[in-house]
C-alpha positions in Angstrom: -0.5 0.4 -0.1 1.1 3.2 -0.6 3.3 4.9 2.2 4.7 8.1 3.7 8.5 8.4 3.3 9.8 12.0 5.0 11.9 13.7 2.1 15.2 12.3 2.9 13.8 8.8 2.5 12.4 10.2 -0.8 16.0 11.0 -2.3 17.1 7.7 -0.9 14.3 5.7 -3.1 15.1 8.0 -6.1 18.6 7.6 -5.7 18.2 3.6 -5.5 15.8 3.6 -8.8 17.9 5.3 -10.6 21.0 3.1 -10.2 19.3 0.5 -10.6 17.7 0.7 -13.5 19.3 3.1 -15.7 22.2 3.2 -17.9 24.9 4.9 -16.0 24.8 7.9 -19.0 21.6 8.1 -18.7 21.7 10.7 -16.0 23.6 13.4 -18.2 22.0 12.6 -21.4 19.0 14.1 -23.1 18.0 16.9 -21.0 18.0 19.7 -23.2 14.7 21.8 -23.1 13.1 24.7 -23.0 14.3 27.6 -20.6 14.4 27.3 -17.1 17.8 25.2 -17.4 20.4 24.5 -14.9 24.2 22.4 -15.7 24.4 19.0 -14.4 28.4 17.6 -13.7 29.0 16.5 -17.3 28.1 20.5 -18.1 25.0 19.4 -20.8 21.8 21.9 -20.1 18.5 20.3 -18.9 15.2 21.5 -17.3 15.0 21.0 -13.5 12.7 18.1 -12.3 13.2 16.6 -16.2 15.5 13.8 -14.4 13.9 10.9 -13.6 14.5 11.4 -9.9 13.1 14.2 -9.9 10.1 13.7 -11.6 9.8 10.3 -9.3 10.4 12.8 -6.4 7.4 15.2 -7.5 5.0 12.5 -8.5 5.4 11.3 -4.4 5.2 14.9 -3.8 1.6 14.9 -5.5 0.6 12.3 -3.8 1.4 12.9 -1.1 -1.1 16.3 -1.2 -3.7 14.7 -2.6 -2.7 15.9 -6.1 -3.7 12.2 -8.0 -3.9 13.1 -11.5 -0.8 15.2 -11.1 0.5 12.1 -9.5 -0.6 9.9 -12.4 0.8 11.8 -15.1 4.1 12.1 -13.3 4.0 8.6 -12.6 3.3 7.3 -16.1 5.9 9.7 -17.7 8.8 8.1 -15.1 7.4 4.5 -15.9 7.9 5.3 -19.6 11.3 6.0 -19.0 11.5 2.9 -16.8 9.2 0.2 -18.2 11.1 -2.7 -16.5 11.1 -1.6 -13.3 8.3 -3.2 -10.5 9.0 -0.9 -8.1 7.8 1.7 -10.0 5.2 -0.3 -12.0 3.7 -1.0 -8.2 3.5 2.5 -7.4 2.2 3.1 -10.9 -0.6 0.8 -10.7 -1.5 2.4 -6.9 -1.8 5.7 -7.9 -3.7 5.4 -11.2 -6.4 3.1 -9.0 -6.3 5.8 -6.8 -6.7 8.9 -9.2 -9.8 6.4 -11.0 -7.8 5.8 -14.4 -8.7 2.1 -14.7 -7.7 1.2 -17.9 -4.2 2.7 -16.9 -4.1 0.6 -14.1 -5.2 -2.5 -15.4 -2.6 -2.7 -18.2 -0.2 -2.3 -15.5 -2.1 -4.9 -14.0 -1.9 -6.8 -16.8 2.4 -6.5 -16.5 2.5 -7.0 -12.8 0.3 -10.1 -13.0 2.6 -12.6 -14.3 5.3 -11.9 -11.1 2.9 -11.1 -8.5 -0.5 -12.9 -8.8 -1.2 -13.6 -5.6 -1.1 -9.6 -5.0 -4.7 -8.5 -4.3 -4.9 -5.1 -5.4 -3.5 -6.6 -8.5 -6.2 -9.1 -9.2 -9.4 -6.8 -8.3 -8.2 -4.3 -10.6 -8.2 -7.4 -12.9 -11.4 -8.4 -12.1 -13.0 -4.4 -11.9 -12.2 -5.1 -16.2 -13.2 -8.7 -15.9 -16.7 -7.7 -14.9 -16.7 -4.5 -17.5 -16.0 -7.4 -20.2 -18.7 -10.0 -19.0 -15.7 -12.3 -18.4 -16.5 -13.9 -15.5 -14.8 -17.3 -16.0 -11.5 -14.6 -16.5 -12.7 -13.5 -13.0 -12.8 -16.5 -11.2 -9.8 -17.8 -12.6 -7.9 -14.4 -10.9 -9.3 -15.3 -7.4 -7.6 -18.6 -7.3 -4.5 -17.5 -6.0 -5.5 -14.6 -3.6 -4.5 -15.0 -0.2 -7.6 -15.6 2.6 -6.5 -13.1 5.2 -7.4 -10.4 6.5 -10.1 -8.1 4.6 -9.1 -10.9 1.4 -11.2 -13.2 3.5 -14.2 -11.3 2.8 -13.6 -9.8 -0.5 -12.5 -12.9 -2.2 -15.7 -15.3 -1.5 -18.1 -12.4 -2.2 -16.4 -11.4 -5.9 -16.3 -15.3 -6.4 -20.0 -15.5 -5.9 -20.3 -13.0 -8.5 -18.6 -14.1 -10.6 -20.4 -17.3 -10.7 -23.7 -14.9 -10.4 -22.2 -14.0 -13.6 -21.7 -17.4 -15.5 -25.6 -17.9 -14.6 -24.8 -20.5 -12.2 -26.4 -18.2 -8.8 -26.9 -21.6 -6.9 -23.4 -22.2 -7.0 -22.8 -18.6 -6.2 -25.0 -18.8 -3.0 -23.6 -21.9 -1.9 -19.7 -20.0 -2.1 -20.9 -17.8 0.7 -22.2 -20.6 3.3 -19.6 -20.8 5.0 -19.1 -17.1 5.6 -22.6 -16.9 6.5 -22.0 -18.8 9.4 -19.3 -16.4 10.8 -21.7 -14.5 13.0 -19.9 -11.2 12.4 -20.3 -12.0 8.7 -23.5 -13.2 8.0 -25.5 -10.3 7.7 -23.3 -8.9 4.9 -22.8 -12.8 3.2 -26.8 -13.1 3.4 -27.7 -10.4 2.3 -25.4 -10.6 -0.9 -26.9 -14.1 -1.3 -30.1 -12.4 -1.5 -29.2 -10.2 -4.2 -27.5 -12.9 -6.6 -31.2 -15.0 -6.1 -32.7 -12.4 -6.9 -30.7 -12.1 -10.3 -31.3 -15.9 -10.5 -35.4 -15.5 -10.4 -35.0 -17.5 -7.5 -38.1 -15.8 -5.4 -38.2 -18.6 -2.7 -34.5 -18.5 -2.0 -34.1 -14.8 -2.2 -36.6 -14.2 0.8 -35.3 -16.7 2.7 -31.9 -15.3 2.6 -33.5 -11.8 3.1 -34.9 -12.8 6.1 -32.1 -14.5 7.4 -30.1 -12.0 7.4 -32.8 -9.2 8.2 -32.7 -11.8 11.8 -28.7 -11.6 11.5 -28.4 -7.7 11.6 -30.5 -7.9 14.8 -31.8 -4.0 15.9 -28.9 -2.4 12.9 -30.3 -3.9 9.8 -28.7 -1.9 6.9 -30.2 1.2 5.0 -29.2 -1.2 1.8 -30.9 -4.3 3.3 -33.9 -2.6 4.4 -34.2 -0.8 1.2 -33.4 -4.2 -1.1 -35.9 -6.4 0.8 -38.7 -3.5 1.2 -38.7 -3.4 -2.8 -38.3 -7.2 -2.7 -41.5 -7.3 -0.8 -43.5 -4.8 -2.6 -42.8 -6.5 -6.3 -44.2 -9.7 -4.5 -47.4 -8.5 -2.9 -46.5 -7.9 0.1 -46.7 -4.4 0.9 -47.8 -4.2 4.5 -44.4 -6.1 5.5 -42.4 -3.6 3.2 -44.2 -0.2 4.8 -43.8 -1.8 7.9 -39.8 -2.3 8.0 -39.3 0.8 6.4 -41.1 2.4 8.9 -39.4 0.8 11.7 -36.3 1.7 10.1 -37.1 5.6 9.7 -38.2 4.9 13.5 -34.6 4.1 14.5 -33.3 6.9 12.4 -35.6 10.0 12.4 -33.3 12.3 11.3 -31.9 10.5 7.9 -33.3 11.5 4.4 -31.4 8.4 2.8 -34.9 6.1 3.2 -36.6 8.3 1.0 -35.7 6.6 -2.1 -37.4 3.2 -1.0 -40.2 5.6 1.2 -41.7 6.3 -1.9 -41.4 3.0 -3.2 -43.9 1.6 -0.4 -45.9 4.6 -0.6 -46.2 3.9 -4.1 -44.8 7.2 -5.7 -41.7 4.7 -7.4 -41.7 2.0 -9.0 -40.3 -1.0 -6.5 -37.3 -1.6 -8.9 -34.7 -3.8 -7.7 -31.4 -2.0 -5.9 -28.8 -4.3 -7.4 -30.0 -5.3 -10.8 -27.2 -6.8 -12.5 -24.0 -8.5 -11.2 -21.7 -5.5 -12.4 -23.7 -3.6 -9.8 -23.1 -6.4 -7.5 -19.8 -6.7 -7.1 -19.3 -2.5 -7.4 -21.4 -3.6 -3.9 -18.7 -5.7 -2.3 -15.8 -3.1 -3.2 -17.9 -0.7 -1.4 -18.8 -2.6 1.4 -14.9 -2.9 2.0 -14.4 0.6 1.7 -16.6 1.6 4.1 -15.2 -1.0 6.4 -11.8 0.1 5.6 -12.5 3.6 6.6 -14.3 2.8 9.4 -10.8 1.4 10.7 -9.0 4.8 9.8 -7.2 3.1 6.4 -8.4 6.1 4.0 -5.9 5.2 1.5 -6.9 2.0 1.4 -10.3 3.1 1.2 -9.9 5.2 -1.7 -8.8 2.9 -4.0 -11.8 0.3 -2.9 -14.2 3.0 -3.6 -12.8 3.7 -7.0 -13.0 0.1 -7.6 -16.9 0.6 -7.1 -17.3 3.7 -8.6 -15.9 2.2 -11.8 -18.0 -0.6 -12.0 -20.9 1.5 -10.8 -19.9 5.2 -11.7 -23.7 6.7 -10.9 -23.9 5.2 -7.4 -24.3 8.2 -5.2 -23.4 6.8 -1.9 -19.9 5.9 -3.8 -19.4 9.3 -4.8 -20.7 10.7 -1.4 -17.9 8.5 0.0 -15.0 9.6 -2.2 -15.7 13.2 -1.6 -15.6 12.2 1.8 -12.2 10.8 1.6 -10.7 13.4 -0.8 -11.8 15.5 2.2 -10.0 13.7 4.8 -6.9 14.4 2.6 -7.3 17.8 2.7 -8.6 18.0 -1.0 -11.9 19.9 -0.9 -11.7 21.4 -4.3 -11.8 17.9 -5.4 -14.3 17.0 -2.8 -16.7 19.7 -4.1 -16.2 18.4 -7.2 -17.4 15.1 -6.0 -20.0 16.1 -4.4 -21.2 18.4 -7.2 -21.7 15.2 -9.1 -24.0 13.9 -7.2 -27.4 13.8 -8.6 -29.8 16.2 -7.0 -32.8 14.0 -7.1 -30.4 11.6 -4.5 -31.3 11.7 -1.2 -27.3 12.3 -0.7 -27.9 15.7 -2.5 -28.6 17.0 0.7 -25.8 15.4 2.5 -23.3 16.4 -0.4 -24.0 19.9 0.0 -23.5 20.0 3.3 -19.9 18.7 2.7 -20.1 21.7 0.5 -20.5 23.8 3.0 -17.5 22.7 4.9 -14.7 22.6 1.9 -15.7 25.8 1.0 -15.0 27.2 4.7 -11.8 25.0 4.5 -11.1 26.7 1.6 -11.0 30.3 3.2 -14.4 30.8 1.5 -16.6 30.9 4.9 -19.0 33.7 3.4 -20.2 30.9 0.4 -20.2 28.3 3.1 -22.8 30.6 5.3 -24.6 31.5 2.2 -25.3 28.2 1.3 -26.4 26.7 4.5 -28.7 30.0 5.0 -30.3 28.7 1.3 -30.7 25.2 3.3 -32.1 26.6 6.3 -35.4 27.7 4.1 -35.3 24.6 2.1 -35.9 22.4 4.5 -37.5 24.2 8.0 -38.2 21.3 9.8 -34.8 19.6 9.8 -31.7 20.9 12.3 -28.8 19.7 10.6 -28.0 22.5 8.7 -28.9 25.1 11.4 -25.8 23.4 13.7 -24.1 23.2 10.5 -24.3 26.8 10.0 -24.2 28.1 14.3 -20.7 25.9 13.7 -19.3 27.6 11.0 -20.5 31.2 12.4 -18.8 30.2 15.9 -15.4 29.4 14.0 -15.2 32.5 12.6 -16.2 34.5 15.3 -19.5 36.0 14.5 -20.3 34.7 18.1 -24.1 36.8 18.5 -24.9 35.5 15.0 -24.2 31.8 16.1 -26.3 32.1 19.2 -29.2 32.9 17.1 -28.3 29.9 14.6 -27.9 27.1 17.7 -31.3 28.6 19.4 -33.1 27.8 16.0 -31.0 24.8 15.9 -32.7 23.8 19.5 -35.9 24.7 17.8 -35.7 22.2 15.4 -34.3 19.5 17.0 -37.8 18.0 18.4 -35.5 16.2 21.3 -33.5 16.6 24.4 -30.0 18.1 22.6 -26.6 16.2 23.1 -24.3 17.6 25.5 -21.8 18.8 22.1 -24.6 21.0 21.0 -25.0 22.7 24.7 -21.4 22.6 24.8 -20.9 24.6 21.3 -23.4 26.8 22.0 -22.3 27.6 25.4 -19.1 28.4 24.0 -20.8 31.0 21.1 -22.7 32.5 24.3 -19.7 32.8 26.6 -18.2 34.8 23.9 -20.7 37.0 22.9 -20.8 37.9 26.7 -24.0 36.1 27.8 -22.5 34.3 30.6 -25.5 33.3 32.6 -27.0 31.6 29.5 -23.4 30.0 28.7 -22.8 28.2 32.4 -26.1 27.0 32.7 -25.3 24.9 29.1 -22.0 23.8 30.5 -23.3 23.0 33.6 -26.2 20.6 31.7 -24.1 19.4 29.0 -22.1 17.9 32.3 -25.5 16.4 33.5 -25.9 14.4 30.3 -22.0 13.7 30.3 -20.2 13.8 33.4 -16.8 14.1 33.4 -16.6 15.3 29.6 -13.2 16.8 29.5 -13.7 19.3 27.3 -16.8 20.9 29.2 -14.8 20.7 32.4 -12.0 22.2 31.1 -14.1 25.2 29.0 -16.4 25.8 32.4 -13.3 25.2 34.6 -11.0 27.6 32.7 -13.8 30.4 32.1 -14.5 30.5 36.1 -10.7 30.4 36.6 -11.1 33.5 34.3 -13.6 35.2 36.5 -11.8 34.8 39.3 -14.6 32.4 40.6 -14.9 28.6 41.8 -11.1 28.5 41.7 -10.7 25.1 43.7 -13.9 23.6 41.9 -12.5 24.4 38.7 -9.1 23.0 39.7 -10.7 19.8 40.5 -12.9 19.6 37.0 -10.0 21.2 35.1 -7.5 18.0 36.8 -10.0 15.4 35.8 -10.2 16.6 32.6 -6.3 16.5 32.1 -6.9 12.9 33.8 -9.4 11.8 30.9 -6.8 13.8 27.9 -3.2 13.8 29.3 -2.0 14.2 25.8 -4.1 17.5 25.5 -1.8 20.6 25.4 -4.7 23.2 26.0 -6.4 21.2 28.5 -3.0 21.1 30.6 -2.3 24.8 29.8 -5.5 24.9 31.6 -4.4 23.2 34.7 -1.4 25.0 34.3 -3.0 28.3 34.1 -5.6 27.7 37.1 -2.4 26.9 39.7 -0.9 30.0 38.8 -4.3 32.1 39.6 -4.2 30.2 42.7 -0.3 31.5 43.3 1.0 27.3 43.1 3.7 28.9 40.8 6.2 26.3 40.9 3.7 23.5 40.3 2.4 25.7 37.6 5.6 25.3 35.7 5.5 21.6 35.7 2.4 21.6 33.6 3.1 24.6 31.6 6.2 23.1 30.5 4.1 19.7 29.5 1.2 21.8 27.5 4.3 23.7 25.7 5.9 20.2 24.8 2.3 18.9 23.7 1.3 22.0 21.9 4.7 24.3 20.9 3.2 26.3 17.9 0.3 27.8 20.3 1.5 31.3 21.0 -1.2 31.8 24.3 0.6 28.8 26.1 4.3 29.6 25.4 2.8 33.1 26.9 1.9 31.5 29.9 5.0 29.5 30.3 7.1 32.7 30.3 4.6 34.4 33.4 4.9 31.7 35.0 9.1 31.6 34.5 9.2 35.5 35.2 7.3 35.2 38.9 9.1 31.8 40.0 13.1 34.3 39.0 13.7 32.7 35.9 13.4 35.7 33.8 15.6 35.0 31.3 13.6 31.9 30.4 10.4 33.9 30.3 11.6 36.3 27.9 12.6 33.7 25.8 9.0 32.2 25.8 7.8 35.7 25.1 9.7 36.2 22.1 8.7 32.7 21.0 5.1 33.6 21.7 5.5 36.6 19.1 7.4 34.4 16.7 3.8 32.2 16.2 2.0 35.3 15.7 -0.4 36.2 18.6 -3.6 38.1 18.4 -3.7 41.9 18.5 -4.4 41.8 22.0 -2.1 39.4 23.2 1.2 40.6 21.1 0.5 44.1 22.7 0.8 42.6 26.3 3.7 40.9 25.3 5.2 43.6 24.2 5.1 45.3 27.0 6.6 42.6 29.2 9.7 42.6 27.5 10.1 46.5 27.4 9.3 46.4 30.6 6.3 48.6 31.0 4.2 45.2 32.5 4.9 42.7 35.1 3.3 39.2 34.8 1.0 38.5 37.7 -2.0 36.4 38.0 -4.8 38.0 35.3 -7.8 39.4 36.8 -11.1 38.7 36.5 -12.8 39.0 33.0 -9.9 38.1 31.0 -10.6 35.7 28.3 -9.4 33.2 25.8 -10.9 30.7 23.4 -9.8 27.1 24.0 
């Protein structure tokens, strides 16, 4: 799989590649090009970046920052110069899959198959192409050498089952999943695909039995795909009351989701009950999508990206896969590409609403917060019964320091919620209220949040720190922040809060201990460095104090903080415990 290397390691890899696969004279020949020349050790001009090593490193950098299109182009060029390097072939294959360039990926995979017949990603790439071409016997042949460890223990049997279904051997395909269906954790997945394969084989009795087994194995948490597919099956087979009951039960457990709207239209007679997965290609796409979701939950996002691309190659119109791709791109800080993926989702799809919420997040991350706020305000008006756009708007207004507007949006969220708010909503509204100087309401929100989630470290820290800044409840604040530190010992901001409350209580020596640790955990925060400087000063370590203040200045603090630090450096102000009313956002 793709790995991230430090720059020094990258240069070492590039050097090894060049030395191992290029003729000796290749480093100094054929480097002429357009203006921008440098001169190599032999005196021949060449354009910077045209060397194999340079393009390899450029491709690695493009990949590391999520520019997979550029990475694919650069890697293809390097592979053209070094076509026999298996290392580069493997790298190029991964990059092409990640960029969604499956024709290129499949061509490379064919070359790699001879030496790596048991490489799962090579095999899965070729299986995708086999399904496109209806070459299901080829797919079965490719699966023979796949190892059965890890995620392959799920993927390989499912793909085998769908390959058999493609050959018209649906009974064999269902039987191929019997072993998996007997494993408790995998029974819902195996049973679901058995039901879909039985449907394709026109085995209604077998499909219904498989659907019911899968529903039972899923307990109280059946998947949306299962509910959607089974409800459609029931509607086609004149079991309409049960179909409606199935959908209503799911909606009762998932009151706020829009994703059930499509099947709700079916059971209420507004849409035809067509099968959700109507052919084997779509079934195979669901396999890759299922695995991508599993990998994403395990924080294996690079791997999830590859399987999502495979799913999309087989089912390019699948809104769920498009949405997953956009989220994965956001996770790689490629909000520009994420917006493109979100905007490709059909506006008629239930995923479109969530895609627009994603677009708002991405616009804010790109620095276009006003456009994001405008989009969310439009969404507020479109669905006045929903709270999610209101909450997203409130959060965005808060982080952009428009606190009065944020409070209004949080209040609207509470009105639309129609149920008890969670601790997180009370906590974020409390922050907005505190920053909008409505402390009485803010304190009530924080205390209510702690009733709902006792010992929640974020709330303990914010409320405790606020009390310290006001000079009230100092001992209780200390206890609260100590609890928060116990819960999140690696959080530099909470550790800073503990150091600062000790400073306010006059325990300067102990304050230094915690503030030094806070700086070690969050060395780039100007406030924490400033706090440590103050603590150093009051214990007599004045040279170190000045160093910390200078360090804090270099980290570009807010104007008010900068002014205070300069006063201390100029001797115009002496550090002392802060007076009541001094505020800082945590």
